[in-house]
N, C-alpha and C positions, 0 to 999 in steps of 0.2 A: 239113621243114615250112618252108614261105613265110611270111613275115608278109603280113598285110593292108596293101592298100594304101590308106589313107584319103584322099589325093590326090597328083596327078603334079605337084608344086611344093614349093617350100619355106614354110616359115614363117616369114617375116621380122618377128622381136618384138625391141623394144625391152625388155631385161630389168634389173633391179634387182640389185644384189648380193644373194648368196645362193644355195643349194641347190638343185638341180633335177633331176627324173628325166625322162629322154626317153622316151617309149614306144617300145618297140624290136617290139612285137607287132603295131602297128596297130588293136588290138582296144579302146583307151581311148575312152571318149565324151567326155575333155578334152585332144584332141590340141592341141600336140605331146607333152602331158605325161601321164605314167603316171597312171590310177587304180586300178591292182590288177587290171584285167582280163586280163592276162598267166597269172594262175593256172592251172595245167594244159596251158599251150601250150607248154612248153619256154624260151619267151623270158624275159628278166630286163631292166627297164629300166635305163639306163645314166645312171650318175649324174654330175653336172657341176657346178661350183662357176663364179658369176660373182663377180670381184673389183671391178669398176668397172663403172657403167651403160654397156650398150652393145649395139649392135643386132648380133642374131646371125641368119643363116638356118638355120633347124633343117630336117633331113630330113624331109618328108613322104610320101616312098613308102617307107621304112622298109628301102632297098635299099643305103645308103650304106656305103662303106667306110670314113670318117671318122669313126668313132665316132657322135656325134649330130648332126655338121654336116652341109650338103649338100654332095655332090660331085660334081653334075650325073648321078647313077647314073638318074635320071626320065628323061632322054633315052633311054633305051637299052630301056624297057620297052615292051612290046607296047600 
C-alpha cells in the first residue's frame, strides 16, 4: 500500500522542544502530524523528539527514506 501524498513539497516548521508524531500514511487532517487517521491503513506514525528550538523540513509527500525529514523524494513523484 502506498501512502497518500498531501503535498509534493516539505513542511518547513519552527518546532519547539517536545515529542512529535509525523504522519506516515498521509491521511491526517493535521499534516504533517498524526491525528490517528492511520488506523487500519498498515502505517504507523514516526515519533521524534526535538531538544532545542529549530526549523525542520518534514516530508510532505510521505515517500522519504529519511524517517520524517524531507530527502527530496518528492522530486521523483509523477
